[in-house]
C-alpha positions as CSV (number, residue, x, y, z in Angstrom):
1,G,26.3,6.1,13.7
2,G,24.1,8.4,11.8
3,Y,26.2,8.4,8.7
4,R,26.3,4.6,8.7
5,R,22.5,4.4,9.1
6,L,21.9,6.7,6.1
7,V,24.2,4.7,3.8
8,D,22.5,1.5,5.1
9,L,19.1,3.2,4.2
10,S,20.3,3.7,0.5
11,Q,21.5,0.2,0.3
12,E,18.4,-1.3,1.7
13,G,16.5,0.8,-0.7
14,L,18.3,-0.4,-3.7
15,W,17.8,-4.0,-2.7
16,T,14.1,-3.3,-2.2
17,A,13.9,-1.9,-5.8
18,L,15.7,-4.9,-7.1
19,R,13.3,-7.3,-5.5
20,G,10.4,-5.3,-7.0
21,V,12.0,-5.6,-10.5
22,R,12.4,-9.3,-10.1
23,A,8.9,-9.9,-9.0
24,P,7.0,-9.8,-12.4
25,A,9.8,-11.5,-14.1
26,A,9.8,-14.4,-11.8
27,A,6.0,-14.7,-11.9
28,G,6.1,-14.7,-15.7
29,T,3.3,-12.2,-15.9
30,S,2.9,-8.5,-16.5
31,E,1.7,-6.0,-13.9
32,G,-1.3,-5.3,-16.1
33,D,-2.6,-8.8,-15.0
34,S,-2.7,-7.8,-11.4
35,G,-5.8,-6.7,-9.7
36,G,-6.2,-7.3,-5.9
37,G,-9.9,-8.0,-5.3
38,N,-11.1,-9.2,-8.6
39,G,-10.1,-12.8,-8.2
40,R,-7.3,-12.9,-10.7
41,Q,-4.0,-14.7,-9.9
42,L,-1.3,-12.0,-9.1
43,P,2.4,-12.1,-9.5
44,F,3.6,-12.4,-6.0
45,V,5.5,-9.1,-4.9
46,P,7.5,-9.0,-1.7
47,G,5.7,-7.4,1.0
48,G,2.3,-8.5,-0.5
49,L,1.7,-5.4,-2.6
50,P,-0.6,-5.6,-5.8
51,V,1.9,-3.8,-8.0
52,A,5.6,-4.6,-8.3
53,A,6.2,-0.9,-9.3
54,S,5.3,0.0,-5.7
55,V,8.3,-1.9,-4.4
56,V,10.5,-0.5,-7.1
57,F,9.6,3.2,-6.4
58,E,9.5,2.7,-2.7
59,G,13.0,1.3,-2.8
60,L,14.3,4.1,-5.0
61,R,12.7,6.8,-2.9
62,M,14.4,5.4,0.2
63,A,17.8,5.0,-1.7
64,R,17.5,8.7,-2.9
65,R,16.7,9.8,0.7
66,G,19.6,8.2,2.2
67,A,22.1,9.3,-0.4
68,T,20.9,12.9,-0.2
69,L,20.8,13.1,3.6
70,T,24.4,11.4,3.6
71,L,25.7,14.0,1.2
72,M,24.3,16.8,3.1
73,D,25.8,15.6,6.5
74,A,29.1,14.7,4.9
75,Q,29.4,18.2,3.3
76,D,28.3,20.1,6.5
77,A,30.8,18.2,8.8
78,T,33.6,17.5,6.3
79,M,33.6,14.0,7.5
80,L,34.7,12.4,4.3
81,T,37.8,12.6,2.2
82,A,37.7,14.0,-1.4
83,T,37.7,10.5,-2.7
84,G,35.0,9.4,-0.3
85,L,32.8,12.3,-1.1
86,S,33.3,11.7,-4.8
87,T,32.2,8.1,-4.4
88,L,29.1,9.2,-2.6
89,Q,28.2,11.7,-5.3
90,D,28.7,8.9,-7.9
91,L,26.2,6.7,-5.9
92,S,23.8,9.6,-5.8
93,A,24.1,10.0,-9.6
94,Q,23.6,6.2,-10.3
95,I,20.4,6.4,-8.0
96,D,19.2,9.3,-10.2
97,T,19.8,7.2,-13.2
98,C,17.9,4.2,-11.9
99,I,15.0,6.6,-11.0
100,G,15.0,7.9,-14.5
101,M,14.9,4.5,-16.0
102,A,12.1,3.3,-13.8
103,Q,10.0,6.4,-14.6
104,R,10.5,6.0,-18.4
105,H,9.4,2.3,-18.2
106,F,6.5,2.5,-15.7
107,G,6.3,5.9,-14.2
108,S,3.1,7.8,-13.5
109,A,3.5,10.1,-16.5
110,V,4.1,7.2,-18.9
111,C,1.1,5.2,-17.5
112,L,-1.2,8.2,-17.7
113,R,-0.3,9.0,-21.3
114,E,-0.8,5.3,-22.2
115,A,-4.2,5.5,-20.7
116,V,-4.9,8.6,-22.7
117,G,-3.9,6.9,-26.0
118,A,-6.0,3.9,-25.2
119,L,-9.1,6.1,-24.6
120,Q,-8.5,8.2,-27.8
121,C,-8.1,4.9,-29.8
122,S,-11.4,3.6,-28.6
123,G,-13.4,5.9,-30.8
124,L,-15.8,6.5,-27.8
125,V,-17.8,9.9,-27.8
126,G,-18.0,11.9,-24.5
127,M,-14.6,10.9,-23.1
128,E,-13.0,14.4,-23.7
129,G,-13.4,15.4,-20.0
130,L,-11.7,12.2,-18.8
131,V,-9.0,12.5,-21.3
132,L,-8.3,16.0,-20.3
133,S,-8.0,15.0,-16.7
134,L,-5.6,12.4,-17.4
135,E,-3.5,14.7,-19.6
136,T,-3.4,17.2,-16.8
137,A,-2.4,14.6,-14.3
138,A,0.4,13.3,-16.7
139,A,1.8,16.8,-16.9
140,A,2.0,17.1,-13.1
141,A,3.4,13.6,-12.8
142,A,6.4,14.6,-15.0
143,G,7.6,16.7,-12.1
144,I,7.8,13.9,-9.6
145,G,11.3,13.4,-8.4
146,L,11.2,11.1,-5.4
147,G,13.3,13.7,-3.4
148,L,13.1,14.8,0.1
149,E,10.1,17.1,-0.5
150,D,8.7,16.1,-3.8
151,P,5.5,18.2,-3.7
152,A,4.5,16.9,-7.2
153,S,3.8,13.5,-5.7
154,V,1.2,15.0,-3.4
155,V,-0.4,17.1,-6.3
156,V,-0.6,13.9,-8.4
157,A,-2.2,12.0,-5.4
158,A,-4.8,14.6,-5.1
159,R,-5.6,14.5,-8.8
160,M,-6.0,10.7,-8.6
161,R,-8.3,11.0,-5.7
162,E,-10.5,13.5,-7.7
163,L,-10.3,11.4,-10.8
164,E,-11.5,8.3,-9.0
165,A,-14.6,10.0,-7.8
166,Q,-15.2,11.4,-11.2
167,V,-15.1,8.0,-13.0
168,Q,-16.6,6.0,-10.1
169,P,-19.6,4.8,-12.3
170,L,-17.0,3.2,-14.6
171,L,-15.4,1.3,-11.9
172,L,-18.6,-0.2,-10.4
173,V,-18.8,-2.6,-13.4
174,G,-21.1,-5.0,-11.4
175,R,-23.8,-2.5,-10.9
176,P,-25.8,-2.0,-14.1
177,N,-28.0,0.7,-12.9
178,T,-25.2,3.0,-11.6
179,S,-26.0,6.6,-12.0
180,G,-23.5,9.3,-13.0
181,F,-23.8,9.3,-16.7
182,D,-26.9,10.9,-18.4
183,N,-27.0,8.3,-21.2
184,D,-27.1,4.7,-20.2
185,D,-26.0,3.7,-23.7
186,V,-22.9,5.7,-23.2
187,L,-22.1,4.0,-19.9
188,W,-22.8,0.5,-21.4
189,E,-20.6,1.3,-24.4
190,T,-17.7,2.4,-22.2
191,R,-17.9,-1.0,-20.3
192,M,-17.7,-2.8,-23.5
193,V,-14.2,-1.3,-24.3
194,N,-13.1,-1.8,-20.8
195,V,-12.8,2.0,-19.9
196,G,-13.1,1.1,-16.3
197,D,-10.1,-1.3,-16.5
198,I,-8.1,1.4,-18.4
199,V,-8.8,3.9,-15.6
200,M,-8.4,1.5,-12.8
201,Q,-4.9,0.4,-14.1
202,A,-3.9,4.0,-14.5
203,L,-4.8,4.8,-10.9
204,R,-3.1,1.8,-9.6
205,D,0.1,2.5,-11.5
206,V,0.2,6.3,-10.5
207,R,-0.3,5.4,-6.8
208,A,2.7,2.9,-7.1
209,E,5.0,5.9,-7.8
210,V,3.6,8.6,-5.7
211,G,3.5,6.2,-2.6
212,G,1.4,6.0,0.5
213,W,3.1,9.0,2.1
214,A,1.7,11.3,-0.6
215,I,-1.7,9.8,-0.5
216,C,-1.8,10.5,3.3
217,A,-0.4,14.0,3.0
218,D,-3.2,14.8,0.5
219,V,-5.9,13.4,2.6
220,A,-4.5,15.2,5.7
221,A,-4.8,18.6,3.8
222,V,-8.4,18.0,2.8
223,L,-9.4,16.9,6.3
224,S,-7.7,20.0,7.8
225,A,-10.0,22.2,5.7
226,Y,-13.2,20.9,7.5
227,D,-14.6,23.0,10.4
228,D,-14.8,19.9,12.6
229,P,-12.5,19.2,15.6
230,D,-12.7,15.3,14.8
231,A,-11.7,16.0,11.2
232,A,-8.7,17.9,12.6
233,T,-7.8,15.0,14.6
234,A,-8.2,12.6,11.7
235,A,-6.0,15.0,9.7
236,D,-3.3,14.6,12.4
237,G,-3.5,10.8,12.1
238,F,-2.9,11.0,8.3
239,A,-0.3,13.6,8.6
240,A,1.6,11.2,11.1
241,A,1.2,8.3,8.7
242,S,2.7,10.5,5.9
243,K,5.7,11.4,8.0
244,M,6.3,7.7,9.0
245,L,6.2,6.4,5.4
246,H,8.3,9.3,4.0
247,E,11.1,8.8,6.5
248,Q,11.1,5.1,7.3
249,G,9.5,3.6,4.0
250,A,6.5,1.1,3.9
251,Q,8.5,-1.9,5.3
252,R,9.5,-0.3,8.4
253,G,6.7,2.3,8.9
254,G,3.8,0.5,7.1
255,A,2.2,-1.1,10.2
256,D,2.3,2.0,12.3
257,S,1.0,4.2,9.4
258,L,-2.0,2.0,9.1
259,H,-2.6,2.2,12.9
260,A,-2.5,6.0,12.8
261,V,-5.0,6.0,10.0
262,R,-7.2,3.4,11.7
263,G,-7.6,5.8,14.6
264,A,-9.1,8.4,12.1
265,Q,-11.6,5.7,10.8
266,M,-12.5,4.8,14.3
267,L,-13.2,8.3,15.2
268,G,-15.6,8.8,12.4
269,E,-17.3,5.5,13.1
270,A,-17.8,6.5,16.7
271,R,-19.6,9.6,15.6
272,H,-21.9,7.7,13.5
273,K,-22.8,5.1,16.4
274,E,-23.5,8.1,18.7
275,G,-26.5,9.0,16.3
276,D,-24.9,12.2,15.0
277,G,-24.8,10.6,11.5
278,S,-21.7,9.9,9.4
279,P,-19.5,12.9,9.2
280,K,-19.0,14.2,5.6
281,W,-15.4,13.2,5.8
282,L,-15.8,9.6,6.7
283,A,-16.1,8.2,3.2
284,L,-12.8,9.9,2.3
285,V,-11.1,8.3,5.3
286,F,-12.5,4.9,4.4
287,S,-11.5,5.0,0.8
288,S,-8.0,6.5,1.6
289,S,-7.4,3.7,4.2
290,T,-7.9,1.2,1.3
291,R,-5.5,3.1,-0.9
292,L,-2.9,3.1,2.0
293,R,-3.2,-0.6,2.4
294,E,-2.6,-1.0,-1.3
295,S,0.5,1.1,-1.0
296,V,2.1,-0.6,2.1
297,G,1.0,-4.2,1.3
298,A,-0.4,-7.2,3.1
299,A,2.7,-7.8,5.2
300,A,2.0,-4.5,6.9
301,V,-1.7,-5.3,7.4
302,L,-0.7,-8.4,9.2
303,R,2.0,-6.6,11.2
304,E,-0.4,-3.9,12.2
305,A,-2.8,-6.6,13.5
306,S,0.0,-8.2,15.5
307,Q,1.4,-5.1,16.9
308,H,-1.8,-3.0,17.6
309,R,-5.1,-4.5,16.9
310,I,-4.8,-7.9,18.8
311,P,-3.2,-6.3,21.9
312,A,-6.1,-3.8,22.0
313,C,-8.8,-6.3,21.7
314,E,-11.1,-6.4,24.8
315,V,-12.0,-10.0,25.8
316,D,-14.6,-10.5,28.7
317,V,-13.0,-12.8,31.3
318,G,-14.2,-13.7,35.0
319,R,-11.4,-15.4,36.6
320,A,-7.7,-15.0,37.1
321,E,-7.1,-18.3,35.1
322,A,-9.2,-17.0,32.3
323,E,-7.2,-13.7,32.1
324,A,-4.0,-15.8,32.0
325,A,-5.4,-17.9,29.2
326,V,-6.6,-14.8,27.1
327,R,-3.1,-13.3,27.5
328,Q,-1.6,-16.6,26.2
329,A,-4.0,-16.7,23.3
330,K,-3.3,-13.1,22.3
331,S,0.5,-13.6,22.5
332,A,0.2,-16.9,20.3
333,V,-2.1,-15.1,17.7
334,Q,0.3,-12.1,17.6
335,Q,3.3,-14.6,17.0
336,A,1.4,-16.4,14.2
337,L,0.5,-13.1,12.5
338,Q,4.0,-11.8,12.8
339,S,5.2,-15.1,11.2
340,A,2.8,-14.6,8.4
341,A,3.8,-11.1,7.8
342,S,7.5,-12.0,7.6
343,L,6.9,-14.7,5.1
344,L,5.4,-12.3,2.9
345,Q,8.6,-10.3,2.8
346,Q,10.4,-13.1,1.1
347,E,10.9,-13.5,-2.6
348,D,9.0,-16.0,-4.7
349,R,12.1,-17.5,-6.4
350,E,10.2,-20.6,-7.5
351,A,7.3,-18.5,-9.0
352,V,4.7,-20.6,-7.3
353,R,3.5,-18.0,-4.7
354,R,4.9,-20.2,-2.0
355,P,5.4,-17.2,0.4
356,I,1.6,-16.6,0.2
357,A,0.9,-20.2,0.8
358,E,3.1,-20.5,3.8
359,S,1.8,-17.2,5.2
360,M,-1.7,-18.3,4.9
361,L,-0.8,-21.3,7.1
362,H,0.4,-19.1,9.8
363,F,-2.7,-17.0,9.5
364,L,-5.0,-20.1,9.7
365,R,-3.0,-21.0,12.8
366,A,-3.8,-17.7,14.2
367,C,-7.6,-18.1,13.5
368,E,-7.4,-21.5,15.3
369,L,-5.7,-20.0,18.3
370,A,-8.5,-17.2,18.4
371,R,-11.5,-19.6,18.0
372,E,-12.8,-19.2,21.7
373,H,-12.5,-15.4,21.6
374,E,-15.1,-13.6,19.6
375,S,-13.4,-10.2,19.6
376,L,-10.1,-11.8,18.2
377,K,-12.1,-13.7,15.6
378,Q,-13.6,-10.4,14.5
379,V,-10.4,-8.7,14.0
380,L,-9.0,-11.6,12.1
381,N,-11.9,-11.8,9.7
382,E,-11.4,-8.1,9.0
383,V,-7.6,-8.7,8.5
384,D,-8.5,-11.7,6.2
385,R,-10.7,-9.4,4.0
386,E,-8.1,-6.8,3.8
387,V,-5.3,-9.1,2.8
388,S,-7.6,-11.0,0.3
389,H,-8.3,-7.6,-1.4
390,L,-4.5,-7.2,-1.8
391,L,-3.5,-10.6,-2.9
392,G,-6.5,-11.8,-4.7
393,A,-7.2,-15.4,-5.3
394,A,-3.8,-16.6,-4.1
395,W,-5.0,-15.7,-0.4
396,R,-7.2,-18.8,-0.1
397,P,-6.9,-21.8,2.2
398,E,-6.7,-24.2,-0.7
399,S,-3.4,-22.4,-1.7
400,T,-1.7,-24.0,1.4
401,S,-2.3,-27.6,0.1
402,S,1.3,-28.1,-1.0
403,S,3.0,-26.4,2.0
404,P,3.9,-28.0,5.2
405,A,1.8,-26.9,8.3
406,P,3.5,-24.9,11.1
407,E,4.1,-26.8,14.4
408,P,1.0,-26.6,16.5
409,N,2.9,-25.0,19.5
410,S,5.5,-22.9,17.5
411,C,5.0,-20.0,15.2
412,M,8.7,-19.0,14.9
413,I,9.3,-15.8,12.8
414,P,11.6,-16.7,9.9
415,E,14.3,-14.5,8.9
416,D,13.5,-11.9,6.1
417,V,15.3,-12.3,2.9
């Protein structure tokens, strides 16, 4: 029972990591070419994540968790022979080796040091504070172990949150009058050498390793410090999301974690609509919700919509026949979204982003099914924006031109690879 489940968790984690390793190679492009909302073509990553390293580290984290818990159970209950225990210890050591290799090639500490080097080579004046912040974060990132506790991941997630706020003017490249730097010439000069791109890539790479669970744990700690009952409730939502992701991983717990965090977001929005003004912590909840979506991927966004958002939609109806029609429409939309999510879990073996194109067909089918119901259309519009942010230019209706359309009355859920 439990023993087999933990072994399966390790095996599933290793397969997940392998899929992540294959993704950039299959696409023939490096992770540095990714960037969800900026319109660039992305290498397709199973699960619909912006960065392949997210899948690699997510898989390795689950593999380490399964192996560690299995060893603990086996030693406590003496359920294995000496040979079996030795085999399990060998597996754990091999997982450690894989983690070390991944961290040496594209781990947080390495990526942060590369960002420091790029800034130092730029010759820019006034970057000392930013360089120091990156160096401090790199030192903390060196302690990430992907273990059962792994407090270093939460520390690094907090530093990335603080760093993003510090360099926000560099990230808002499309706003030439952005304040935040005393000297406009310095701000323009930093843009000329792509400082914003360097920092954004570092933030993305670091979050790929720390994972959504650490991002949520950090935000929960910040929210719990507010003297506000609603902030405490929001903190509980982020803490619940962190626990789900840490124990189940993004593929199993991603949709439910998004749902838990969306509850915190809705709480803050309700306060604003009541005329009390936006609570101070609402901006943190919104930005952290975006970071969580980037960590769990587009497939989780679609599954959350299917499992939680569509069923919760309130549709005005006046007759029993209309109620039946709404239930039928909701069910069909849910099926189409679930099909779209499942397709994004597949590997892009032909390197032509086919999973995205086929997923988009099912999403368009969901939109067609919801056309008579304004509340359903509103949810799907929001989902479309969230997925587009993650998948970039590939999530466009024109990407479906070479893929066969799903049957009008059948949105069957394909088997995950």
